[in-house]
C-alpha positions as CSV (number, residue, x, y, z in Angstrom):
1,M,52.1,-0.3,-72.6
2,P,49.6,0.6,-75.3
3,E,47.0,-1.8,-73.7
4,R,47.5,0.0,-70.3
5,T,47.1,3.3,-72.0
6,A,43.9,2.2,-73.7
7,E,42.6,0.9,-70.4
8,A,43.4,4.1,-68.7
9,K,41.6,6.2,-71.3
10,E,38.5,3.9,-71.0
11,Q,38.4,4.3,-67.3
12,K,38.7,8.0,-67.6
13,R,35.8,8.0,-70.1
14,L,33.7,6.0,-67.7
15,A,34.4,8.3,-64.8
16,T,33.6,11.4,-67.0
17,L,30.4,10.1,-68.3
18,T,29.4,8.9,-64.9
19,A,30.2,12.3,-63.3
20,F,28.3,14.0,-66.0
21,V,25.0,11.9,-65.4
22,R,25.2,12.5,-61.7
23,S,25.8,16.2,-62.3
24,E,22.7,16.4,-64.6
25,A,20.5,14.5,-62.0
26,E,21.6,16.9,-59.3
27,A,20.9,19.9,-61.6
28,Q,17.4,18.5,-62.3
29,G,16.6,18.0,-58.6
30,F,17.0,14.5,-58.1
31,D,18.2,13.5,-54.5
32,L,19.8,10.2,-55.6
33,C,21.5,8.9,-58.7
34,R,23.3,5.5,-58.8
35,I,24.1,3.1,-61.6
36,T,23.8,-0.8,-61.9
37,R,24.0,-3.4,-64.7
38,P,21.0,-4.8,-66.4
39,D,21.9,-8.3,-65.2
40,S,22.0,-7.2,-61.6
41,I,18.6,-8.6,-60.5
42,P,18.7,-12.3,-61.5
43,E,16.4,-13.2,-58.6
44,A,13.7,-10.8,-59.7
45,K,12.1,-13.1,-62.4
46,D,11.6,-16.1,-60.1
47,R,10.1,-13.7,-57.4
48,L,7.8,-12.1,-59.8
49,G,6.7,-15.5,-61.1
50,T,5.9,-16.8,-57.7
51,F,3.9,-13.6,-56.9
52,I,1.8,-14.0,-60.0
53,D,1.5,-17.8,-59.9
54,E,0.0,-17.4,-56.4
55,G,-2.5,-14.9,-57.7
56,R,-1.2,-12.2,-55.4
57,H,-1.3,-9.6,-58.2
58,G,-5.1,-9.7,-58.0
59,T,-6.7,-8.3,-61.2
60,M,-3.6,-6.4,-62.4
61,E,-3.4,-8.8,-65.5
62,W,-0.8,-6.3,-67.1
63,M,1.7,-7.8,-64.7
64,A,1.1,-11.3,-65.8
65,E,1.2,-10.3,-69.5
66,T,4.5,-8.5,-69.2
67,R,6.1,-10.9,-66.7
68,D,9.1,-12.0,-69.1
69,R,9.8,-8.4,-69.9
70,R,9.8,-7.4,-66.3
71,G,12.1,-10.1,-65.1
72,D,15.1,-9.1,-67.1
73,P,15.8,-5.5,-68.4
74,R,17.6,-7.0,-71.3
75,T,14.4,-8.7,-72.5
76,L,12.7,-5.3,-72.7
77,W,15.8,-3.8,-74.5
78,S,18.5,-6.2,-75.5
79,D,21.1,-3.4,-76.2
80,V,21.0,-1.9,-72.7
81,R,24.5,-1.9,-71.0
82,S,23.9,0.3,-67.9
83,V,20.8,1.3,-66.0
84,V,20.8,4.7,-64.3
85,V,18.3,4.8,-61.3
86,F,17.1,8.2,-60.0
87,G,15.5,9.0,-56.6
88,L,13.4,11.9,-55.7
89,N,12.3,12.5,-52.1
90,Y,8.6,13.2,-51.5
91,A,8.5,13.0,-47.8
92,P,5.7,14.8,-45.9
93,N,6.4,17.2,-43.1
94,D,4.5,15.1,-40.6
95,D,3.1,11.6,-39.9
96,P,0.3,11.1,-42.5
97,R,-1.5,8.7,-40.2
98,G,-2.8,11.6,-38.1
99,I,-5.8,11.9,-40.3
100,L,-6.9,8.4,-39.6
101,D,-8.4,9.6,-36.2
102,K,-10.6,12.1,-38.2
103,P,-13.5,10.1,-39.4
104,D,-15.2,12.9,-41.2
105,K,-12.0,13.6,-43.3
106,A,-10.6,11.6,-46.1
107,A,-7.1,10.3,-46.2
108,I,-5.3,10.4,-49.6
109,S,-1.9,8.9,-49.9
110,V,1.1,11.4,-49.6
111,Y,2.3,10.7,-53.1
112,A,-1.1,11.7,-54.5
113,R,-1.7,15.1,-52.8
114,N,-0.3,17.4,-55.5
115,R,1.1,16.8,-59.1
116,D,1.4,13.4,-60.7
117,Y,4.9,12.4,-60.1
118,H,5.0,10.6,-63.5
119,D,4.7,14.0,-65.1
120,V,7.3,15.7,-62.7
121,I,9.9,13.0,-63.2
122,K,9.4,12.1,-66.8
123,G,10.2,15.5,-68.0
124,R,13.4,15.7,-66.0
125,L,14.5,12.4,-67.1
126,K,14.1,13.4,-70.8
127,E,16.2,16.5,-70.2
128,I,18.9,14.3,-68.7
129,A,18.6,11.7,-71.4
130,T,18.9,14.2,-74.3
131,R,22.0,15.8,-72.8
132,F,23.6,12.4,-72.0
133,A,23.0,10.9,-75.3
134,A,24.7,13.9,-77.0
135,R,27.6,13.7,-74.8
136,A,28.0,9.9,-74.7
137,G,27.0,9.2,-78.3
138,A,24.8,6.5,-77.1
139,D,21.2,5.5,-77.2
140,V,18.9,6.0,-74.2
141,K,15.4,5.1,-73.0
142,V,13.7,6.6,-69.8
143,F,11.0,4.9,-67.7
144,V,8.8,6.0,-64.9
145,D,6.8,3.3,-63.3
146,T,4.4,2.9,-66.4
147,A,6.7,0.5,-68.4
148,P,7.5,-3.1,-67.5
149,V,10.6,-2.3,-65.4
150,M,11.1,-3.4,-61.9
151,E,12.5,-0.3,-60.6
152,K,12.6,-1.3,-57.0
153,P,15.0,-4.3,-57.4
154,L,17.1,-2.2,-59.8
155,A,17.3,0.7,-57.3
156,A,18.3,-1.8,-54.5
157,A,21.0,-3.2,-56.9
158,A,22.2,0.3,-57.8
159,G,22.5,1.2,-54.0
160,L,19.7,3.8,-53.6
161,G,18.4,1.8,-50.6
162,W,17.1,-1.8,-50.1
163,Q,13.7,-3.5,-50.3
164,G,12.3,-3.5,-47.0
165,K,10.0,-6.1,-45.4
166,H,7.1,-4.1,-46.8
167,T,8.7,-4.7,-50.2
168,N,9.2,-1.0,-50.9
169,L,12.4,0.8,-51.2
170,V,14.1,2.0,-48.0
171,S,16.9,4.7,-48.1
172,R,19.0,5.5,-45.1
173,E,18.8,9.2,-46.0
174,H,15.1,9.5,-47.1
175,G,13.3,6.6,-45.5
176,S,10.4,5.1,-47.4
177,W,9.7,8.3,-49.3
178,L,11.3,8.1,-52.7
179,F,9.9,8.2,-56.2
180,L,12.0,6.3,-58.7
181,G,12.8,6.7,-62.4
182,S,15.3,5.1,-64.6
183,M,17.4,5.6,-67.7
184,F,18.5,2.8,-69.8
185,T,21.5,3.2,-72.0
186,T,23.8,1.5,-74.5
187,A,26.7,3.4,-72.9
188,E,29.1,1.6,-70.4
189,L,29.2,3.4,-67.0
190,A,30.9,2.9,-63.7
191,I,28.6,0.6,-61.6
192,D,27.6,1.3,-57.9
193,T,27.5,-1.3,-55.2
194,A,24.2,-2.6,-53.8
195,E,23.0,-1.4,-50.4
196,K,22.8,-3.8,-47.5
197,D,19.5,-4.7,-45.8
198,H,19.2,-2.8,-42.7
199,C,15.8,-3.9,-41.5
200,G,17.2,-6.2,-38.9
201,S,14.5,-7.7,-36.5
202,C,12.2,-4.6,-37.1
203,R,8.7,-5.5,-38.3
204,A,7.0,-2.1,-37.6
205,C,5.7,-2.0,-41.3
206,L,4.4,-5.4,-41.2
207,D,2.4,-4.8,-37.8
208,A,1.2,-1.4,-39.1
209,C,-0.8,-2.9,-42.0
210,P,-4.5,-2.7,-41.3
211,T,-5.5,-5.5,-43.5
212,D,-2.7,-8.0,-42.9
213,A,-1.4,-7.8,-46.6
214,F,2.0,-9.3,-45.8
215,P,1.9,-13.1,-45.8
216,A,5.6,-13.0,-44.6
217,P,8.4,-10.4,-44.4
218,Y,9.3,-9.2,-48.0
219,Q,6.1,-10.6,-49.4
220,I,3.0,-8.8,-50.2
221,D,-0.6,-9.9,-51.2
222,A,-2.0,-7.2,-53.3
223,R,-5.5,-8.5,-53.0
224,R,-5.3,-7.3,-49.3
225,C,-3.5,-4.1,-49.8
226,I,-5.5,-0.9,-49.5
227,S,-3.4,0.8,-52.1
228,Y,-4.3,-1.9,-54.5
229,L,-8.0,-2.1,-53.5
230,T,-8.6,1.7,-53.7
231,I,-6.5,2.3,-57.0
232,E,-6.1,-0.7,-59.2
233,H,-9.1,-2.9,-58.2
234,K,-12.4,-2.2,-60.2
235,G,-15.8,-3.1,-59.0
236,P,-17.0,-3.8,-55.4
237,I,-14.3,-4.4,-52.7
238,D,-14.5,-7.4,-50.5
239,P,-17.1,-6.7,-47.7
240,A,-14.8,-8.1,-45.1
241,L,-12.0,-5.7,-45.9
242,R,-14.3,-2.5,-46.2
243,P,-14.3,-1.8,-42.4
244,L,-10.5,-2.2,-42.2
245,I,-10.2,0.6,-45.0
246,G,-11.3,3.3,-42.5
247,N,-11.2,6.7,-44.1
248,R,-8.4,5.8,-46.7
249,I,-9.9,6.9,-50.1
250,Y,-6.8,6.7,-52.3
251,G,-3.8,4.5,-51.3
252,C,-2.4,3.8,-47.9
253,D,0.9,5.1,-46.2
254,D,0.7,3.1,-43.0
255,C,3.6,0.6,-43.8
256,L,5.7,3.3,-45.2
257,A,5.1,5.8,-42.3
258,A,5.7,3.2,-39.7
259,C,9.3,2.7,-41.0
260,P,11.9,4.0,-38.2
261,W,14.3,5.1,-41.0
262,N,11.9,7.8,-41.8
263,K,13.4,9.8,-38.8
264,F,16.2,10.8,-41.3
265,A,13.9,12.1,-44.0
266,S,13.5,15.7,-44.6
267,Q,10.4,17.3,-46.3
268,A,10.3,17.1,-50.1
269,S,12.0,20.2,-51.6
270,E,10.1,20.0,-54.8
271,M,7.0,22.2,-54.3
272,K,5.0,20.3,-56.9
273,L,5.3,17.1,-54.6
274,R,4.4,18.9,-51.4
275,A,0.6,18.5,-50.5
276,R,-2.0,20.9,-51.7
277,E,-3.9,22.4,-48.8
278,D,-7.2,21.1,-50.1
279,L,-6.0,17.6,-50.3
280,K,-4.5,17.4,-46.9
281,E,-7.8,16.7,-45.1
282,P,-10.6,17.0,-47.5
283,S,-14.1,16.6,-46.2
284,I,-15.8,13.2,-47.0
285,A,-19.2,15.3,-47.2
286,D,-17.6,17.5,-49.8
287,L,-16.1,14.7,-51.9
288,L,-19.5,12.9,-52.1
289,T,-20.9,15.8,-54.0
290,L,-18.4,15.5,-56.9
291,D,-20.0,14.5,-60.3
292,D,-17.6,13.7,-63.1
293,P,-16.8,17.2,-64.4
294,A,-16.3,18.5,-60.8
295,F,-14.0,15.4,-60.0
296,R,-11.9,16.0,-63.1
297,A,-11.5,19.7,-62.2
298,F,-10.6,19.1,-58.6
299,F,-8.1,16.5,-59.3
300,S,-6.6,18.1,-62.5
301,G,-2.9,17.2,-62.6
302,S,-3.3,14.8,-59.8
303,P,-2.8,11.0,-60.0
304,V,-6.1,10.5,-58.3
305,K,-7.9,11.5,-61.6
306,R,-6.7,8.3,-63.3
307,I,-9.1,6.0,-61.4
308,G,-12.1,7.9,-62.7
309,R,-15.0,9.5,-60.7
310,D,-17.0,6.3,-60.1
311,R,-14.2,4.3,-58.6
312,F,-13.3,7.3,-56.5
313,I,-16.8,7.7,-55.1
314,R,-17.0,4.1,-54.4
315,N,-14.0,4.6,-52.1
316,V,-15.5,7.8,-50.5
317,L,-18.6,5.8,-49.7
318,I,-16.8,3.2,-47.9
319,A,-15.1,5.9,-45.8
320,A,-18.6,7.3,-45.2
321,G,-19.8,4.0,-44.2
322,N,-16.9,3.6,-41.8
323,S,-17.2,7.2,-40.3
324,G,-20.3,6.9,-38.1
325,E,-21.3,10.2,-39.2
326,A,-25.2,10.2,-39.6
327,Q,-25.0,13.6,-41.4
328,L,-23.8,11.8,-44.5
329,I,-26.9,9.9,-44.8
330,P,-28.7,12.2,-47.2
331,Q,-25.8,12.3,-49.6
332,C,-25.4,8.6,-49.6
333,R,-29.2,8.2,-50.3
334,L,-28.7,10.5,-53.3
335,L,-25.9,8.2,-54.5
336,A,-27.9,5.2,-54.1
337,S,-29.7,6.4,-57.3
338,D,-26.4,7.2,-59.1
339,A,-25.9,6.1,-62.8
340,S,-23.0,4.0,-61.8
341,P,-23.7,0.5,-60.4
342,V,-20.5,0.4,-58.3
343,V,-21.5,3.8,-56.7
344,R,-25.0,2.5,-56.0
345,A,-23.6,-0.7,-54.5
346,M,-21.3,1.1,-52.1
347,A,-24.0,3.7,-51.3
348,V,-26.3,0.7,-50.0
349,W,-23.3,-0.6,-47.9
350,A,-22.7,2.9,-46.4
351,L,-26.3,3.4,-45.7
352,S,-26.6,0.0,-44.0
353,R,-24.0,1.1,-41.6
354,L,-25.1,4.7,-41.0
355,M,-28.8,4.3,-40.8
356,T,-30.9,2.7,-38.1
357,A,-32.2,-0.8,-38.9
358,G,-35.8,0.5,-39.1
359,D,-34.8,3.5,-41.4
360,F,-32.8,1.3,-43.6
361,A,-35.6,-1.3,-44.0
362,I,-37.9,1.4,-45.1
363,F,-35.5,2.9,-47.6
364,A,-34.8,-0.6,-48.8
365,A,-38.3,-1.2,-49.5
366,Q,-38.5,1.9,-51.6
367,R,-35.2,1.4,-53.6
368,S,-34.3,-2.3,-53.8
369,A,-37.2,-3.5,-55.9
370,S,-36.3,-1.1,-58.7
371,E,-32.7,-2.3,-58.9
372,S,-31.5,-4.6,-61.6
373,D,-27.7,-4.7,-61.4
374,S,-26.4,-7.9,-59.8
375,D,-23.7,-6.3,-57.8
376,V,-26.0,-3.8,-56.2
377,L,-28.7,-6.4,-55.6
378,R,-26.0,-8.4,-53.9
379,E,-25.4,-5.5,-51.6
380,W,-29.0,-5.3,-50.7
381,D,-29.0,-9.0,-50.1
382,M,-26.0,-8.9,-47.8
383,A,-27.5,-6.0,-45.9
384,G,-30.5,-8.2,-45.3
385,A,-32.9,-5.9,-47.2
386,A,-33.5,-7.6,-50.6
């Protein structure tokens, strides 16, 4: 009898703490909150290892350096007993692919059109963690994408959704538009069940990828992914992939937007995650004028700022080269003399596509002889003007 009483008390305590953290999540504006165990993703370590061993992480060396900690949450924090995963809807009010038919405009990924979600979510998680720790008498740690935590597998194990064929999380309620955050705790909590895979025979996300970045369903090669190329990758971008990037200057939403489950998603309720008007369809011509102070000011509070002005202008120049807009030539000519080699290199490429062969040859004769950077010289050489 005492054992049953003790068990009943423990179950009541679990239920009370679990209800408390869900209530706090709702109060902080999260759309989903579910719980899993730290040992719920045993397959993640091998999958990550294969991804890295095949070189599909590209130049993201931090993934290789932290692979052991990423593979098992208990390696990151041995005392963790429960993992609470939170989801925040950031769905747009229309199909973000509509801008791809406007070559004079620049396409910025939906998630980056307003405030940095790291800042939005981290503050809320800290509020929840503080109140939960006081209530539970337990230790807590919160993470939002910047620590070696495999949040998508954990979210799937917790039941927020499943990892679709594009490797991103898919929710029956919110489609592909979910930001994730997690709270690790030493407290025992009631565990939720994992969500089943509902992709079926659909391959809309795979077929939508402009650069064929999916070697197979549920696998991605970052080296061909536009989000990786425009955000994580430093230096020149593979010339064979540049025309496929189109006017996407920061990230890519094609595989996410193609998912049929998005029909159930409603627009994000958090105003900080709704698109700023000036970031919905910014002009390529305007963006090409940004120097470093102007870039920092324009993207203040935005995740775009983290890639820096030079890498950003590199991306805009690729969009300019793909635009077919001859009126961008004067700005590209100016940028061919920019202080940054990566900017100069992409300016050469853009001009080689926008100028007539004769005009480009004249310009090359004036500029290429004074160039010393190897990457820029390579661009001249590939353009046939060295």
